[in-house]
C-alpha positions in Angstrom: 0.0 0.0 0.0 1.0 3.6 -0.7 -1.2 6.0 1.2 -1.5 9.3 -0.7 -2.7 12.5 0.9 -3.6 15.5 -1.1 -3.8 19.1 0.1 -4.0 22.6 -1.2 -7.5 22.6 -2.6 -9.9 25.4 -2.0 -12.0 28.1 -3.6 -10.5 30.7 -5.9 -11.8 33.3 -8.4 -11.3 32.8 -12.1 -7.9 33.8 -13.2 -6.4 32.8 -9.8 -3.9 30.1 -8.9 -3.7 27.1 -6.5 -1.0 24.6 -5.8 -1.9 21.0 -4.9 0.4 18.7 -3.0 0.4 14.9 -2.7 2.5 13.2 -0.1 3.1 9.5 -0.1 3.8 7.6 3.0 5.0 4.1 3.6 7.0 3.7 0.4 9.2 5.8 -1.7 7.1 7.8 -4.2 10.1 8.0 -6.5 9.6 4.4 -7.5 6.2 5.4 -9.0 5.0 7.5 -11.9 2.9 10.3 -10.5 -0.4 11.5 -11.8 -3.3 13.9 -11.2 -6.9 13.3 -12.3 -10.0 15.3 -11.7 -13.8 14.6 -11.6 -16.4 17.2 -12.0 -20.0 16.7 -10.9 -21.9 14.4 -13.3 -18.7 13.7 -15.3 -16.3 10.9 -15.5 -12.8 11.1 -13.9 -10.4 12.6 -16.4 -6.6 12.7 -16.8 -4.9 16.0 -16.0 -1.1 15.4 -15.8 1.5 12.8 -15.3 5.2 12.9 -14.3 8.0 10.3 -14.7 9.9 8.9 -11.7 12.8 11.3 -12.2 10.6 14.3 -12.8 12.2 14.9 -16.2 9.2 13.9 -18.3 5.7 15.3 -18.0 2.5 15.0 -20.0 -0.6 17.1 -19.9 -4.2 17.0 -21.0 -4.8 19.5 -23.8 -7.3 21.3 -21.5 -4.7 22.3 -19.0 -1.6 22.6 -21.1 0.2 25.9 -20.6 -1.7 26.6 -17.4 -0.9 23.7 -15.1 2.5 22.3 -14.2 3.2 19.0 -12.5 6.5 18.5 -10.6 7.9 16.3 -7.8 10.3 16.4 -5.0 11.4 12.9 -4.4 13.3 13.8 -1.2 10.0 14.9 0.2 8.0 12.0 -1.3 5.7 14.7 -2.8 4.1 15.4 -6.2 2.8 18.9 -6.9 0.2 20.4 -9.3 0.6 24.1 -9.9 -2.6 25.5 -11.4 -2.6 29.0 -12.9 -5.2 30.9 -14.9 -8.0 28.8 -13.4 -11.4 29.0 -14.9 -14.8 27.7 -13.9 -14.4 24.5 -16.0 -11.5 23.5 -13.7 -13.9 23.1 -10.8 -13.6 19.4 -9.7 -12.3 17.0 -7.1 -8.7 16.5 -7.9 -7.1 13.1 -7.2 -3.4 12.2 -6.9 -2.3 8.8 -8.0 0.8 6.5 -8.2 1.5 4.0 -11.0 4.0 1.2 -11.2 3.8 1.4 -15.0 6.9 0.8 -16.9 6.7 3.9 -19.0 7.7 7.5 -18.3 4.1 8.5 -17.7 0.6 7.0 -17.6 -2.5 8.5 -19.1 -5.2 6.0 -18.1 -6.7 5.7 -14.6 -6.5 1.9 -15.0 -2.7 2.2 -15.0 -2.6 3.6 -11.5 -2.3 1.4 -8.5 -2.9 3.9 -5.6 -5.1 6.9 -5.2 -5.6 9.7 -2.8 -8.9 10.7 -1.2 -9.3 13.8 -3.4 -9.3 17.5 -2.7 -12.0 19.9 -3.9 -11.1 22.8 -6.2 -13.8 25.4 -6.8 -13.4 28.2 -9.3 -15.9 31.0 -9.3 -16.5 33.6 -12.0 
């Protein structure tokens, strides 16, 4: 098991920024690909961003490219999601995940082995 705990969610006005953090305990996060997903009310969970074990390779959904940035600090067992220029369509519960996938990143939720409990992000106009 790799317990993941997200933090940093909250309410912000459109155009604002938030930074989400995801801390892994029990095992070293650096041995897993990191990812962020989100789920808005009435919608399916969707991929947001993924980062390789080293942190050198990242991948983003088109909807957040240029606005969001995923990073990691393996010494702190933490993966981050910096979210800028937020708009109302970014409102969702954001989930952190860890994958033992062999590639540099993982795009499908089925590839992830462990999930956090989620943190709410609400963007108002």
